[in-house]
LUMLUMKOL-130794 format. One record per residue: residue in three letters; z, y, x negated of N, C-alpha, C in turn. Coordinates in steps of 0.05 Angstrom, whole numbers, plus 5000, padded with zeros to 4 digits. Layout:
N
ALAZYXZYXZYX
...
***
This chain:
397
UNK596979608329599779598339601179358326
UNK603279428310604579218294607479178299
UNK608779348315611579338319612279308349
UNK614579188354615479158382616179438394
UNK617079628377617679888388615180018399
UNK612879978386610380088397609679958423
UNK610279698426609679568452611179708475
UNK613679778470615279898492614380178497
UNK612680288480611480548486609280538507
UNK608280298513606280268534607780258561
UNK607180448579608780488603609280238620
UNK607280068625607579848643608679598629
UNK608879598603609779358589612679298596
UNK614379498597617179448602617779328630
UNK616579428652617079298677615879018679
UNK613578978666612378708666614278518651
UNK615378598628617178438613619778388629
UNK620778588642623278558658622878368681
UNK620778398695620178218718619877928708
UNK618377898687617977628675620677508667
UNK622377668654624977568644626777478667
UNK626777638689628377558712627377298724
UNK624777268726623677018737624276788719
UNK623976828693624576608674627476528675
UNK629276718678632176658681632676498706
UNK631376588728631776448754630776168752
UNK628476128739627375858736629175678719
UNK630275798698632075638680634575558695
UNK635875748709638275688723637775478745
UNK635575518760635075328782634375048771
UNK633075048747632274788736634674618728
UNK636574728714638874568706640674508730
UNK640774698749642374648773641174418789
UNK638574418793637274208808637373938794
UNK636973938768637273688753640073568755
UNK642073738753644773648756645373538784
UNK644273678804644673588832643373318837
UNK640873288828639373038832640572808816
UNK641372858791642472648774645172548785
UNK646772738796649372668807649072498832
UNK646972538847646672388872645072128869
UNK643372118848641671878845642171718820
UNK643371848799643871718773641271608761
UNK639071748767636471668757635471858736
UNK635071778711633871958691631072058699
UNK629571878712626871958720626972178740
UNK628572148761628672358782629872618772
UNK631872588754633072838742630972988726
UNK629372838710627272968694625173088712
UNK624372948734622373058752623373298767
UNK625973308773627073538788626973788770
UNK627173748744627073978726624174068720
UNK622373878716619673948708617473838727
UNK618273668746616173538762614673728780
UNK615873958788614374148805611874248791
UNK611874238764609474328750607074138754
UNK607573898764605373718770603473838791
UNK604673998809602974128829601074338817
UNK601574418792599874608779596974488777
UNK596774218775594074098774592474158799
UNK593874148822592474208847591774508848
UNK593574678840593074958840590775038821
UNK590574888798588574948778585774908789
UNK585374718808582774658818582274788846
UNK584374918857583975028884584575328886
UNK586475428870587475698874586975898851
UNK586075798828586075968804584276208806
UNK582176198823580476428825581976678835
UNK584276628848585876858857586977018834
UNK587276908810588377048787586777298780
UNK584077288784582377518778581577668803
UNK582177568827581177678852583377788870
UNK585777808860587977938875588978178858
UNK589778398871590978618857593478518842
UNK593678568815595878438800598678498809
UNK599178758817601878818825602678678850
UNK600978668870601578528895601978228890
UNK600278108873600477828867603077758852
UNK603777928832606177878817608677898835
UNK608678098852610978138870611177908890
UNK608977838902608977628922609877358911
UNK608977288887609777038875612777028869
UNK613877258861616777268856618377238881
UNK617377348903618677318929618677018937
UNK616376888934616176608941618076438924
UNK618276498898620176358880623076388890
UNK623776628897626576678907627076528933
UNK625176538951625576398977625776098972
UNK624175988954624275708948626975618937
UNK628075778919630675708907632875718929
UNK632675908948634575918970634375668988
UNK631975578993631675339009632875098995
UNK632475068969633474848954636574848954
UNK637775068959640675088959641874998986
UNK640174939006641274859032642774599030
UNK645174579041646774329040645374109055
UNK645673869044644573629057641573599055
UNK640173759039637373729036636673469023
UNK635173289035634673029023632873048998
UNK632972848981631372858956628372888961
UNK627172738981624372778986623673068994
UNK625473199009624973479016625173658992
UNK626973598974627273758949624573748934
UNK623473508931620973488916618573618931
UNK618773618958616673758973616674058968
UNK619174168967619374458961618474508933
UNK619274338914618374378887615274378884
UNK614074188900611074178899609874438909
UNK610974548931609974798942610375028922
UNK612675038909613075248889611175228866
UNK610774978857608874938835606075008842
UNK605274958867602575018877602075318876
UNK603875468888603575758888603875878860
UNK605775768845606175868818603975828799
UNK601975658806599775598788598075848783
UNK598276048802596676298798598176488780
UNK600776458777602476658764601676708735
UNK601176498719600476538691597876698688
UNK595876638704593376798702593777088710
UNK595377138731595877408740597377558718
UNK599477438708601277578689599977628662
UNK598777418651597577448624594977598625
UNK593477578647591177748650591878038652
UNK594078098666595078378667595978468640
UNK597278298625598078378598595678448581
UNK593478308583591078368568589878638577
UNK590378718602589378978611591179208601
UNK593879158601595779358594595679428564
UNK595279228547595479268518592779278505
UNK592579418483590079418467589579128457
UNK587079068451586278798444587778688420
UNK588178858400589578768376592578738379
UNK593578808403596478778407597178548426
UNK595178388434595678178453597677968442
UNK597177868418598977668406601777768404
UNK602078028395604678148394605978158421
UNK604478228442605478238469606277968479
UNK604577758473605377488481607777398466
UNK607977468441610377408426612877528438
UNK612677778448614977908461615677758486
UNK613677688502614277538527615577268520
UNK614477138500615676878492618476908482
UNK618977118467621677178457623577218481
UNK622577378500624177418524624777158538
UNK622676988540623076728553625176568538
UNK624976568511626976428495629776528499
UNK630076798499632776918503633876848530
UNK632076888551633076838578633676538582
UNK632176358568632876078571635476018557
UNK635976138534638576098521640776188540
UNK640476428550642576538568642576378595
UNK640176308604639976178630641175898630
UNK640675748609641875478607644875488603
UNK645675688587648575718583649975808609
UNK648876018621649976118646649675918668
UNK647375778668646875578688648975358688
UNK649575268663651675068661654375158671
UNK655075418665657575528675657475558705
UNK655175648716654975678745655175418760
UNK653975208748654074948761656974848762
UNK658474898740661274808739662974978757
UNK662475248758664175428772663475448802
UNK660875448808660075498836658875248850
UNK658275038834656774808844653774848840
UNK652174638838649274678835648074848857
UNK648974828882647774988903648475288899
UNK650875338890651575618884649775738862
UNK649275568842647475658820644675718830
UNK643675548849641075598861640875858876
UNK643075938890643076188904642976428884
UNK644276398861644076598840641276618830
UNK639976388826637176398818635376538838
UNK635876488864634276628884634576928883
UNK637077018878637477308876636077428852
UNK636077278829634677378805631677398810
UNK630477208823627677218829626877448847
UNK628477498867627977718885628277988871
UNK630177998852630378248836627978288819
UNK626878068808624378088793622078198810
UNK621978108835619878218853620178518857
UNK622678608860623078898864622279058839
UNK622778948816622079088791619079098788
UNK617678878795614678888793613479088812
UNK614579088837613479268857613979568849
UNK616279618838616879898831615879988804
UNK615379808786614779888759611879858751
UNK610279688764607479648757605679838773
UNK603579918761601580098774599879928793
UNK598980058814596979928832594279948819
UNK592979718814590379718802588679508816
UNK586079528816584379348830584279068816
UNK583278878831582878608819580778628797
UNK580878438778579078438755576278358764
UNK575978198784573378098793573078138823
UNK570578178832570078218860569977948874
UNK570077948901569877708916572577598925
UNK572477418943574977298953575677048938
UNK578276998934579076738922578176508939
UNK577176298926576276068941576275818923
UNK576375588935576275338920573575318906
UNK571475398919568775378907568575548882
UNK569575798884569475978861571275888838
UNK573575778845575375658825573975438810
UNK572575258824571175038812568875148794
UNK567475348804565175448789565975558762
UNK568075728762568975848737570275638719
UNK571775458731573075248714570975078700
UNK568675018714566574868700565375028677
UNK565075288682564075468661565975468637
UNK568475498642570475508621570475248605
UNK570375028620570574758607568074678593
UNK565874818597563274738586563074788556
UNK564974948545564875008516566674818501
UNK565474678481566974488465569374618450
UNK568974838436571274968423573475038442
UNK572775138467574875208486576374958495
UNK574874738499576174488507578274398487
UNK577474408461579374328440581874498440
UNK581474758444583874938444585674878468
UNK584474828491586074758515587674498510
UNK586374298499587774048494590074078475
UNK589674248454591774298435594074458447
UNK593474628467595474778481597074598501
UNK595774398512596974238533598373988523
UNK596973818508597973548503600473538485
UNK600473648461602873628444605273758458
UNK604773988471606874128485608073958507
UNK606373838524607273678546608873438538
UNK608073308516609473068507612273148497
UNK612573368483615173448473616973558495
UNK615873688515617473758538618673508552
UNK617173288550618273028559620872958545
UNK620973018519623472968505625673148516
UNK625073408520627073588530628073508558
UNK626273388574627073308601629173088601
UNK629572958578631572748576634272838565
UNK634573088560637173188549639473128568
UNK638973158595641073108614642072828613
UNK640172638611640972348610641872268582
UNK640872398561641772328533644572418528
UNK645172668536647872778531648672948555
UNK649572818577650172968602652073198598
UNK654073168580655973378576654973608558
UNK652773568544651773768525648873838530
UNK647773768554644973828559644374128558
UNK646174288569645774578569645574678541
UNK647274578522647174658494644474588482
UNK643574338486641074248474638674418485
UNK638674478510636574638522636674918511
UNK639075028507639375298497638375318468
UNK639075118451638175128423635175078421
UNK634074938440631174908440629875178445
UNK630975328464629875598469630275778445
UNK632475748431632975908407630975838385
UNK630375588381628375508361625575628368
UNK624875618394622375738402622276038397
UNK624576168401624776458396624376518367
UNK625576368349625276408320622376378312
UNK621076158322618276118315616476338324
UNK616876428349615176638360615576908345
UNK617976968337618477218321617077198294
UNK617276968281616076928255613076958256
UNK611876818275608876818277607777068289
UNK609077178310608077408323608577668309
UNK610777688294611477948281611377948251
UNK612077718238612277718209609777628195
UNK608577408205606277298192603877478195
UNK602477558173600077728176597877588192
UNK596377748208594277628225592377448210
UNK591677518186589677358171590677078164
UNK593277038165594476778158594976608182
UNK594976728206595876578229594276328235
UNK591576348232589876118239590475868222
UNK591575908198592275688180594775538189
UNK596275648207598875528214598675338238
UNK596375318251596275158276597074868270
UNK595774748251596374458245599274408237
UNK600374558217603174518210605074558233
UNK604574758250606374798273606174578293
UNK603774468298603574248317605174008308
UNK605073948282606673718271609673788271
UNK610374038265613174108266614374078294
UNK612674118314613574098342614573818349
UNK613473608336614173338344615873188323
UNK615273228298616573048278619573038278
UNK621073268282623973248282625173068303
UNK623773028325624772858347624872558339
UNK623472488317623472208308626272128299
UNK627972328292630672268284632372138306
UNK631472168331632972048353632871748352
UNK631171638335631171338331633871238322
UNK635471398309638071308299640371408317
UNK639671498341641671588361643571788348
UNK642572028339644172218325646472328341
UNK648572408327650672558340649772838347
UNK651572988359650773258369649873448347
UNK651273468324650373658303647473608294
UNK646873348288644173278278642073318301
UNK642873248325641073288348640373578352
UNK642373758350641974038353640074138331
UNK640474058306638774148284635874058288
UNK635473808297632773708301631373868324
UNK632873918345631674058368630874348360
UNK632574488345631974758337629474758319
UNK629374578300627074578281624474508296
UNK624574318314622174238328621174468346
UNK622974598359622174808379620875048366
UNK621375088340619875298326616875248326
UNK616074988329613274918329611775008354
UNK613175088375611875198398610275458392
UNK610875578369609375818361606475758356
UNK605675508354602775448353601275558377
UNK602675578400601375678424600375968420
UNK601876128405600976408401598276418386
UNK597976258365595476248350593176138367
UNK593775928382591675808399590875998422
UNK592776148433592076338454590276558443
UNK590776648419589076848407586176748404
UNK585976498396583276378393581976348420
UNK583576278441582376248468581276508478
UNK582676728473581676988482579077058468
UNK578876988442576377038428573976888440
UNK574576668452572476498463571776548492
UNK573176738505572976768534571977048542
UNK569977068560569077328570571377478584
UNK571277738584573377908594573877858624
UNK571677838640571977828669572977568680
UNK573377368663574577118673577077048656
UNK578177248642580477188625582877108642
UNK583177228666585477158683585376868690
UNK583076768699582876488707583076308682
UNK581976398659582176238635585076208626
UNK586576428627589376418620590976268641
UNK590176298666591576138687591075838684
UNK588575768676587975488671589775378648
UNK590075538628591875458606594675408616
UNK595775608632598575578642598775338661
UNK596875318679597075098699596874828685
UNK594974798666594674548651597074488635
UNK598274698622600674648606602974558623
UNK603374688645605674608662605174328675
UNK602574278682601974008693602573798672
UNK601673838647602273638627605173618620
UNK606673838624609573828620610773648642
UNK609773668667610673488688609973198682
UNK607473158672606672888664608472778642
UNK608972958622610672868599613472798609
UNK614572958627617272898638617172628653
UNK615072578668614872328683614672088664
UNK612872118644612671898625615271848610
UNK616572058601619072028586621171908604
UNK621371998628623371888647622871598653
UNK620271518655619571238660620371058637
UNK619671148612620470998589623470968586
UNK624871198592627771188590628971008611
UNK627770998634628770828655628870528647
UNK626970448629626770168621627870118593
UNK628470338578629570298551632070478549
UNK631770708537633970898535632771178530
UNK634371378534633371658530632571698501
UNK634071598482633371638454630771498447
UNK630371258456627871108451625571258463
UNK625871358487623671498500622971758484
UNK624871898474624372138458622672068433
UNK623371848420621871758396618971688404
UNK618571548426615971478435614271728441
UNK615471918455613972168461613272328436
UNK615172338417614572488392612372358376
UNK612372088375610271948360607571988373
UNK607571988400605072038414603972328409
UNK605772518407604972788401603772818373
UNK604972688354603872688327601072568327
UNK600672348341598072208342595972388355
UNK596772528377594872708390594072938372
UNK596073048358595473278341593573198318
UNK593972958307592172858286589272838297
UNK588972748322586372718333584972988338
UNK586573198344585473458350584873638326
UNK586073568303585773748280582873798272
UNK581073598271578273658263576973868281
UNK577373848307576174038325577274318322
UNK579874348315581074608312580174738286
UNK579074588268578174708243575274818246
UNK573974758268571274858272571275158276
UNK569675318261569675608264569075688292
UNK570375898302569875998329567076138330
UNK565576098351563076238354563476538360
UNK561276678361561476968368562476998396
UNK563877218403564977258430562877218451
UNK563677088473561777028495561177278510
UNK558777278523557977508539559377498566
UNK559677728579560977728606559577548625
UNK561077448645559977268665559677408691
UNK557477388704557177498731558777348751
UNK560377498766562077368786560577348813
UNK560777118825559377088851560577278872
UNK558977408888560077588908561577438930
***
């Protein structure tokens, strides 16, 4: 399977993509609305960054407590329920007079439940599509994410100005609930991938198994650390250019879209593995230009170029699937998503802290330099040939 048209010939791919797109749009709109709301009331770059990405810190708790649910819940029910929770959370955040501590408590709860979402969604994608079409399918989902982020940040900025941040949050709630309806009506009812009940003990057991492989550990670190540090740069767009933050976030999504199309659709599969290192460096290096406090045109160019480097995730995800037994792929993919979002929250926190004591531009340069250093350290491990595919793992009853 080599074309996007063939993907849409798979019956369940379209509703999965539509539900994902609606949730991504809701998340984007609520993120910029909440960051604007918090920054206007606190004038704190750190709190504004945390309001946009800090909820992902709860993914760390979910990763060690809830991830076994990704393989042990029926996918359609799980996808629908998570979308309903996201919509309800956005509606609560829109309540007038909600204090900042309560806002972050709601964000923590949403991040905790959302930690299962990546494993459910991407595990289901691996079931729906043939094995050789997974990267193309992930590319399509990433493209959708890029497009919805471009639209979401643009529309979110308009909604914040026209309706107020709380009005934008209500729109986000409606989008998430619509995504729940699409998942419920469009996905087939299928059993869970693994037997047994979700539990903290089973989550820990499988996580230890996943983490016991050196090649898998290196892939996870490459998926998490450079990505998280650069998201820290993006978390400072509101404080770097308050009047143009929506534009910078939108062009970042556009750059990611371009990179995903190029790697997922244009680059031949036999060449993809060679692109990991160049893409990791591309992700960070353009942000070093913020050392000279660039104007808007140069800042936009740097952000677009850097965001194309996120396509390294496609290549790394393909390698991760090669290294993971089928019956724990949901939890493996969920661990990737939870770790990635957790490190994004850590990156936003670090960037906001540095900006609090220096400036947003200085903090971006620091985060970009750290990303380059981390990528240099990971390169030798990523060059190690992948072992033969692992055998299936017996799931505890």
